[in-house]
Rosetta silent file (secondary structure, phi, psi, omega in degrees, C-alpha in Angstrom):
SEQUENCE: MAKKEIVFTIELDDKKMPKSIEWEATDAPFKGKKACSAMMIYLWDRDNDAPMSMDLWTQDMMIHHMNGMVFNNMMSMADTYQRATRNDEAANAMRDFAKQFAEKMKNK
SCORE:     score description
SCORE:     0.000 S_00000001
   1 L     0.000  130.659  178.603    0.000    0.000    0.000 S_00000001
   2 L   -82.129  147.294  174.551    1.348    3.408   -0.986 S_00000001
   3 L  -124.926  141.017  178.682    1.349    6.311    1.445 S_00000001
   4 L  -125.172  156.958  178.600    1.430    9.992    0.505 S_00000001
   5 L  -130.791  144.144  169.173    1.921   13.094    2.604 S_00000001
   6 E  -124.395  126.105 -176.918    0.728   16.669    2.457 S_00000001
   7 E  -122.285  131.395  175.419    2.491   19.029    4.865 S_00000001
   8 E  -110.644  135.528  175.497    1.427   22.571    5.743 S_00000001
   9 E  -119.737  118.304 -177.050    3.796   25.014    7.415 S_00000001
  10 E  -114.792  121.071  174.444    2.112   28.028    8.999 S_00000001
  11 E   -97.594  128.377 -178.169    4.175   30.932   10.354 S_00000001
  12 E  -105.442  149.405  174.043    2.270   33.032   12.896 S_00000001
  13 L   -84.196 -173.568 -177.594    2.784   36.643   13.904 S_00000001
  14 L   -68.163  -14.748  176.315    2.860   37.808   17.532 S_00000001
  15 L   -98.072    9.946  179.718   -0.970   37.869   17.570 S_00000001
  16 L    65.052   29.895  174.545   -1.044   34.226   16.375 S_00000001
  17 L   -99.559  144.633 -179.136   -2.403   35.239   12.966 S_00000001
  18 E   -60.498  124.337  176.374   -1.000   33.500    9.853 S_00000001
  19 E   -95.675  -38.158  175.495    1.931   35.450    8.453 S_00000001
  20 E  -148.954  151.841  176.977    2.798   32.872    5.805 S_00000001
  21 E  -131.221  129.286  175.789    1.433   29.534    4.611 S_00000001
  22 E  -131.574  152.764  176.978    3.469   26.997    2.697 S_00000001
  23 E  -142.033  156.582  174.958    2.668   23.480    1.586 S_00000001
  24 E  -149.160  154.567 -178.862    4.401   20.517    0.058 S_00000001
  25 E  -147.867  149.933 -178.661    3.254   17.065   -1.001 S_00000001
  26 L   -62.438  -31.590 -179.109    4.899   13.860   -2.083 S_00000001
  27 L  -104.289   13.432 -179.565    2.983   13.890   -5.401 S_00000001
  28 L   -65.593  149.747  179.606    3.093   17.644   -6.048 S_00000001
  29 L   -79.653   17.710  179.165    4.201   18.719   -9.530 S_00000001
  30 L  -142.368  163.895  178.538    6.966   20.823   -7.934 S_00000001
  31 L  -103.003  142.684  176.907    9.808   20.241   -5.486 S_00000001
  32 L    82.954 -164.167 -177.247    9.966   21.782   -2.039 S_00000001
  33 L   -88.275  146.228  177.748    7.529   24.124   -0.343 S_00000001
  34 E  -122.574  131.441 -179.996    5.095   26.355   -2.228 S_00000001
  35 E   -77.476  147.636  172.090    3.708   29.570   -0.741 S_00000001
  36 E  -145.412  163.171 -176.940   -0.012   30.309   -0.718 S_00000001
  37 L   -98.988  -16.442 -178.973   -2.171   33.069    0.748 S_00000001
  38 E  -158.249  159.453  175.601   -5.083   30.989    2.034 S_00000001
  39 E  -149.868  146.062  174.595   -6.252   27.441    2.648 S_00000001
  40 E  -132.899  117.430 -179.704   -9.550   25.758    3.393 S_00000001
  41 E  -118.661  126.858  178.815   -9.447   22.172    4.607 S_00000001
  42 E  -125.361  127.895 -177.519  -12.641   20.219    5.207 S_00000001
  43 E  -128.494  156.289  174.047  -12.647   16.721    6.656 S_00000001
  44 E  -109.283  118.203  178.056  -15.297   14.271    7.777 S_00000001
  45 E   -84.242   99.591 -175.059  -14.705   12.856   11.255 S_00000001
  46 L   -70.036  -27.229  179.169  -16.237    9.411   10.888 S_00000001
  47 L   -67.588  -37.456 -178.917  -15.822    8.579   14.586 S_00000001
  48 L  -103.622    0.783  179.604  -17.940   11.571   15.648 S_00000001
  49 L    51.362   52.039 -174.729  -20.037   11.733   12.460 S_00000001
  50 E  -151.761  154.398  177.161  -19.244   15.413   12.129 S_00000001
  51 E   -79.445  153.690  172.971  -17.340   17.832    9.906 S_00000001
  52 E  -131.708  142.810 -179.662  -13.986   19.315   10.839 S_00000001
  53 E  -147.398  158.301  174.893  -12.481   22.317    9.106 S_00000001
  54 E  -142.445  116.662  178.099   -9.544   24.676    9.108 S_00000001
  55 E  -118.680  119.821  179.287   -9.692   27.979    7.235 S_00000001
  56 E  -133.554  146.055  173.709   -6.595   30.168    7.300 S_00000001
  57 E  -147.635  151.708 -179.544   -5.485   33.172    5.299 S_00000001
  58 L   -87.197  167.173 -178.892   -2.557   35.538    5.490 S_00000001
  59 L   -64.993  -22.738 -178.701   -2.751   39.288    5.953 S_00000001
  60 L   -88.395    3.952  177.921   -1.831   39.819    2.295 S_00000001
  61 L   -70.811  116.047 -179.005   -4.877   37.882    0.997 S_00000001
  62 L   -77.296  148.900 -178.193   -6.810   40.425   -1.065 S_00000001
  63 H   -60.389  -41.586 -179.142  -10.619   40.465   -0.813 S_00000001
  64 H   -67.100  -27.640  174.098  -11.090   39.930   -4.560 S_00000001
  65 H   -71.654  -39.130  176.946   -8.810   36.881   -4.331 S_00000001
  66 H   -62.998  -41.553  177.126  -10.882   35.549   -1.408 S_00000001
  67 H   -58.546  -45.480  178.997  -14.051   36.076   -3.483 S_00000001
  68 H   -64.311  -39.822  179.397  -12.491   34.088   -6.323 S_00000001
  69 H   -63.809  -45.482 -179.867  -11.311   31.357   -3.976 S_00000001
  70 H   -64.035  -43.765  177.983  -14.749   30.951   -2.394 S_00000001
  71 H   -59.135  -49.341 -178.514  -16.446   30.899   -5.827 S_00000001
  72 H   -64.873  -35.065  175.914  -14.034   28.285   -7.157 S_00000001
  73 H   -65.264  -40.244  178.561  -14.418   26.178   -4.005 S_00000001
  74 H   -64.431  -41.562  179.081  -18.204   26.230   -4.369 S_00000001
  75 H   -66.021  -40.751  177.433  -17.953   25.158   -8.018 S_00000001
  76 H   -65.101  -39.818  178.009  -15.489   22.410   -7.127 S_00000001
  77 H   -62.511  -39.278  177.178  -17.746   21.278   -4.281 S_00000001
  78 H   -62.924  -42.722  178.009  -20.644   20.996   -6.722 S_00000001
  79 H   -61.785  -45.812  179.611  -18.504   18.849   -9.044 S_00000001
  80 H   -62.082  -45.231 -179.984  -17.418   16.617   -6.157 S_00000001
  81 H   -60.822  -42.787  179.970  -20.989   16.298   -4.895 S_00000001
  82 H   -63.292  -44.917  178.676  -22.223   15.378   -8.372 S_00000001
  83 H   -63.144  -39.487 -175.528  -19.541   12.694   -8.825 S_00000001
  84 H   -75.510  -34.575 -172.786  -20.203   11.245   -5.367 S_00000001
  85 H  -112.792  -18.467 -173.818  -24.014   11.237   -5.444 S_00000001
  86 L    61.904   22.264  179.181  -24.958   11.488   -9.134 S_00000001
  87 L   -93.326   86.689 -177.032  -27.514   14.088   -8.000 S_00000001
  88 H   -62.907  -38.954 -176.677  -27.336   16.458  -10.971 S_00000001
  89 H   -62.539  -47.231 -179.504  -30.206   18.648   -9.774 S_00000001
  90 H   -67.692  -39.970  178.915  -28.628   19.432   -6.398 S_00000001
  91 H   -62.754  -41.098  178.088  -25.169   19.934   -7.944 S_00000001
  92 H   -67.291  -33.769  175.846  -26.613   22.387  -10.460 S_00000001
  93 H   -63.685  -39.091  177.199  -28.396   24.233   -7.641 S_00000001
  94 H   -64.499  -41.813  178.872  -25.013   24.618   -5.921 S_00000001
  95 H   -64.376  -41.363  178.208  -23.482   25.964   -9.148 S_00000001
  96 H   -60.896  -42.370  178.149  -26.363   28.411   -9.580 S_00000001
  97 H   -62.797  -43.085  179.570  -25.820   29.681   -6.036 S_00000001
  98 H   -60.532  -40.256  178.990  -22.074   30.077   -6.693 S_00000001
  99 H   -66.882  -38.724  176.148  -22.841   32.122   -9.823 S_00000001
 100 H   -63.394  -41.508  177.105  -25.247   34.330   -7.862 S_00000001
 101 H   -58.899  -46.673 -178.874  -22.524   34.824   -5.242 S_00000001
 102 H   -61.565  -41.309  178.797  -20.039   35.823   -7.944 S_00000001
 103 H   -62.445  -42.128  179.573  -22.489   38.349   -9.405 S_00000001
 104 H   -64.990  -36.332 -179.868  -23.062   39.933   -5.991 S_00000001
 105 H   -72.756  -29.258  176.294  -19.317   40.203   -5.416 S_00000001
 106 H   -64.651  -34.964 -175.386  -18.820   41.875   -8.827 S_00000001
 107 L   -81.325   -3.009 -179.821  -21.240   44.632   -7.827 S_00000001
 108 L   -96.585    0.000    0.000  -19.318   45.491   -4.632 S_00000001
C-alpha cells in the first residue's frame, strides 16, 4: 500500500495570525515548499459523524482573491458532490448559487 503526505507550514505573527502559509506534497508537480495566501481544509470525522475544518489566510490575501477562492471552491464542491451522489439537480443548484454569489461580489 502506498502512502502519501501533504504538509502545511504556517508561520504566525505575535498575535497568532497566519503570516505565511506553505505546503508541500509527495505527489506535487513541484519540489519543495510552495507559498499560498489561504487554505480551506474540510474533513469528515467518521468517529464523531461530524465535519472538521480549518480555514486560514494571510494578511496579504486580497478580498477579490478571497471572493475568487470561495467561488471556485463552491464550483469544485458541486462537481465533487455530483460525482459522489450522481444528484445532478442538487449539484446544479449549488453551481447556480455560486454564480449568484459571484455576481453579488462583482457589484461590490
